[in-house]
Phi, psi and omega in degrees: 000318179298325179297319178297318181294317179297319179294320178298319178298319179295318179297326178298327179280339186244038181297149176286168178301318181294316178298318180298318181294317179293321180301326178302330180273332187265335189289158174053037179059026180289337184263095177057021178082004181274143178270121175249146174246145178254146181048060186263117179294131174225108185061228180272002182252162174235115180280139177303309178219144182217132171251097185298317184297336178249002177062044184238130174246135176242126178246134176248114189253132173274179183302332180297340180285351177276349180284144184308314182298322180282330176300317179296316179297319179295322178296317178296318180297313180297317179301316179298313182297322176297317177299327180279000176094014180260146167271145182238126172249134178240136177230144173283146176312313183302320179292319178296319182287329188242348183223049185303323180298323178292315180300309181296325176297318178293323179295312181294324177299317180294318179298316182292332179272352182267121179295150176298147177300151178298143176295147179292146180297146180288150179287149181304128176084351183274109178072010181231131178275134177277136180291000000 
């Protein structure tokens, strides 16, 4: 786990141009007030961007993701994230760099269609009278 955190920190410093451009829109609750994290570890994977409160992962993929070996890895990654309760949106670098309005529109559409997480169960005795 510590290895994953160190790697995530390194990735934050080495963002691609597309990731950097999208991050300008997502950081500091600039996007509709939602908190996004960049290079966020989830299990053995590191999500490019994650909005934990809405269960949304955003991946920005370069051309190498079109190769068969990477397509398989991406499918495994997406399956894992879905099992963990996240919705996954994937965008090509080119779309982020040249069609940001479309990308942001798809993100807000996904957020609006995602139900809020269930409230956590109340602790025993907290705000509840015992009979």
